[in-house]
C-alpha positions as CSV (number, residue, x, y, z in Angstrom):
1,M,13.4,-15.1,6.8
2,K,11.4,-11.9,6.0
3,R,8.5,-10.2,7.7
4,I,5.9,-9.4,5.0
5,L,3.0,-6.9,5.4
6,H,0.2,-7.6,3.0
7,L,-2.3,-4.8,2.5
8,I,-5.6,-5.6,0.8
9,S,-7.7,-2.7,-0.6
10,S,-10.1,-4.5,-2.8
11,P,-13.7,-5.2,-1.8
12,R,-14.1,-8.0,-4.3
13,G,-12.8,-10.8,-2.0
14,D,-12.0,-14.1,-3.8
15,E,-12.8,-12.4,-7.2
16,S,-10.2,-9.7,-6.8
17,F,-7.3,-9.7,-9.3
18,S,-5.2,-7.5,-7.1
19,I,-5.5,-10.0,-4.2
20,K,-4.6,-12.9,-6.5
21,L,-1.6,-11.1,-7.9
22,A,-0.4,-10.0,-4.4
23,N,-0.7,-13.6,-3.2
24,A,1.4,-14.7,-6.1
25,V,4.0,-12.1,-5.2
26,I,4.0,-13.3,-1.6
27,S,4.3,-16.9,-2.7
28,K,7.4,-16.1,-4.7
29,I,8.9,-14.2,-1.7
30,Q,8.2,-17.2,0.6
31,D,9.9,-19.5,-1.9
32,E,12.9,-17.2,-2.0
33,F,13.0,-16.6,1.8
34,Q,11.9,-19.8,3.5
35,G,10.1,-19.3,6.8
36,S,8.9,-15.7,6.0
37,A,6.0,-14.6,8.1
38,V,3.0,-12.7,6.6
39,E,0.8,-10.2,8.4
40,T,-2.3,-9.5,6.3
41,V,-4.3,-6.3,6.9
42,N,-7.6,-6.2,5.0
43,L,-8.3,-2.4,4.9
44,I,-11.8,-3.0,3.7
45,E,-12.7,-5.2,6.7
46,T,-10.8,-2.9,9.0
47,N,-12.9,0.0,8.0
48,V,-10.0,2.4,8.2
49,P,-11.1,5.7,9.7
50,H,-10.9,8.8,7.5
51,L,-9.0,11.7,9.0
52,D,-11.1,14.1,11.1
53,T,-10.3,16.9,13.5
54,A,-9.6,14.5,16.4
55,H,-7.0,12.6,14.4
56,L,-5.2,15.6,13.2
57,R,-5.1,17.2,16.6
58,S,-3.6,14.1,18.1
59,F,-1.0,13.8,15.4
60,F,0.4,17.2,16.3
61,T,0.1,17.0,20.1
62,P,3.2,15.9,22.1
63,Q,2.9,12.5,23.7
64,E,3.0,13.8,27.2
65,H,0.0,16.1,26.5
66,L,-2.3,13.6,24.8
67,T,-5.7,13.5,26.4
68,P,-7.6,10.1,26.7
69,E,-9.6,11.3,23.7
70,D,-6.4,12.0,21.7
71,K,-5.0,8.6,22.6
72,D,-8.1,6.9,21.3
73,A,-8.0,9.0,18.1
74,I,-4.3,8.2,17.5
75,Q,-4.7,4.4,18.2
76,Y,-5.2,3.2,14.7
77,S,-2.4,5.4,13.3
78,D,0.1,4.2,15.9
79,K,-0.8,0.5,15.2
80,A,-0.5,1.0,11.4
81,I,2.9,2.6,11.7
82,N,4.1,-0.1,14.0
83,Q,3.0,-2.8,11.5
84,L,4.8,-0.9,8.7
85,M,8.0,-0.4,10.7
86,A,8.1,-4.1,11.7
87,A,7.9,-5.3,8.1
88,D,10.9,-6.0,5.8
89,I,8.7,-6.3,2.7
90,I,5.3,-4.6,2.0
91,V,2.9,-6.0,-0.6
92,I,0.1,-3.6,-1.5
93,G,-2.9,-4.8,-3.5
94,A,-4.1,-1.8,-5.4
95,P,-7.0,-2.1,-7.8
96,L,-7.6,0.9,-10.0
97,Y,-10.9,2.6,-9.4
98,N,-11.9,5.7,-11.4
99,F,-8.2,6.1,-12.2
100,S,-7.0,6.1,-8.6
101,I,-6.7,4.0,-5.5
102,H,-9.6,2.8,-3.2
103,S,-10.4,5.3,-0.5
104,T,-9.4,2.8,2.3
105,L,-5.9,2.7,1.0
106,K,-5.8,6.5,0.9
107,A,-7.1,6.6,4.4
108,W,-4.3,4.1,5.5
109,I,-1.7,6.4,3.9
110,D,-3.1,9.4,5.7
111,H,-2.6,7.5,9.0
112,I,0.9,6.3,8.3
113,A,2.2,9.6,6.8
114,R,3.0,11.5,10.0
115,A,5.6,14.2,10.6
116,G,8.1,13.1,13.3
117,K,7.1,9.4,12.8
118,T,7.5,8.4,9.2
119,F,9.1,11.6,7.8
120,S,10.7,14.7,9.2
121,Y,11.5,18.3,8.1
122,S,14.8,20.1,8.5
123,E,16.6,23.0,6.9
124,Q,17.5,20.5,4.1
125,G,13.9,19.7,3.5
126,A,11.9,16.6,4.1
127,E,13.4,13.2,4.9
128,G,11.6,9.9,4.8
129,L,12.1,7.8,8.0
130,V,10.8,4.4,6.7
131,K,14.0,3.0,5.4
132,N,15.3,-0.4,4.2
133,K,12.0,-1.7,3.0
134,K,11.1,-3.4,-0.3
135,V,7.6,-2.6,-1.7
136,Y,5.6,-4.5,-4.3
137,I,2.4,-2.8,-5.7
138,A,0.1,-5.5,-7.1
139,M,-2.1,-3.4,-9.3
140,S,-5.2,-4.5,-11.3
141,S,-7.2,-2.6,-13.9
142,G,-10.0,-3.3,-16.3
143,A,-8.1,-1.6,-19.2
144,V,-4.5,-1.3,-20.0
145,Y,-2.8,1.6,-18.2
146,S,0.9,0.7,-18.4
147,E,1.0,2.0,-22.0
148,G,-1.1,3.4,-24.8
149,S,-3.9,6.0,-24.6
150,Y,-4.9,5.2,-21.0
151,K,-1.5,5.6,-19.5
152,P,-2.0,9.2,-18.5
153,Y,-5.0,8.1,-16.5
154,D,-3.0,5.8,-14.2
155,F,-3.0,7.7,-10.9
156,V,-2.3,4.5,-8.9
157,S,1.3,3.6,-9.6
158,G,2.6,7.1,-9.8
159,Y,0.9,8.3,-6.7
160,L,1.9,5.3,-4.6
161,T,5.5,5.4,-5.8
162,A,5.7,9.1,-5.0
163,V,4.1,9.0,-1.5
164,L,6.0,5.9,-0.4
165,G,9.2,7.4,-1.7
166,F,8.5,10.5,0.3
167,L,8.3,8.3,3.4
168,G,11.7,6.7,2.5
169,M,10.4,3.6,0.7
170,T,12.2,4.1,-2.6
171,D,12.6,0.5,-3.7
172,V,9.2,0.0,-5.3
173,T,8.2,-2.6,-7.9
174,V,4.9,-2.4,-9.7
175,V,3.4,-5.6,-11.1
176,R,0.1,-5.5,-13.0
177,V,-2.9,-7.5,-14.0
178,E,-4.5,-5.4,-16.6
179,G,-7.1,-5.6,-19.3
180,V,-9.3,-7.8,-17.2
181,N,-12.5,-6.4,-18.9
182,I,-11.2,-6.5,-22.4
183,P,-11.9,-9.5,-24.7
184,G,-8.8,-11.0,-26.0
185,L,-6.7,-9.8,-23.0
186,K,-8.8,-10.8,-20.0
187,E,-8.4,-14.5,-20.7
188,H,-4.7,-14.4,-19.9
189,A,-4.4,-11.2,-17.8
190,L,-3.8,-12.9,-14.5
191,E,-1.4,-15.4,-16.0
192,N,0.6,-12.7,-17.7
193,G,0.6,-10.6,-14.5
194,I,2.0,-13.5,-12.4
195,S,4.6,-14.3,-15.0
196,S,5.8,-10.7,-14.9
197,I,6.7,-10.9,-11.2
198,V,10.5,-10.5,-10.6
199,L,11.9,-10.4,-7.1
């Protein structure tokens, strides 16, 4: 049995290819690991707060010195980190918008990337503290970004792999539904993406 954290960052609901692909990944995991539990966090509906002065102040204030205002500001971050740490497998739905991730997913990353919580610094440099996790990135895009002329414009898979790796999550698999707006590719894009899933 595995604990799966499913992050949704698409505002397209039932029409979302990243959600459909992520659901297919989760289905395969559940087939492989019977009884696995899924916690779904819809970042769009959650309205993840973007970092402001209060958040940053609370991040760098020792627990015993937190004011009531600091505790309120840090509440979302603490909850998101607890959800992340409790999971064995993280499935991130990541549609490509303007060559990058949706702002809600970036906001979530800003809340879970905290010194002393998910990474630390020492004389040897930075060390990720989120260990022994498997991550699947379910990426969708209107064009083809895995190869060809648009590959340099894919700032989704590279960024997510880098930032998650920095936090200690180095076992990352990217699966894609791509070409969903291109005639001749869109008709089988989802099917091809699902068939490419390997656990």
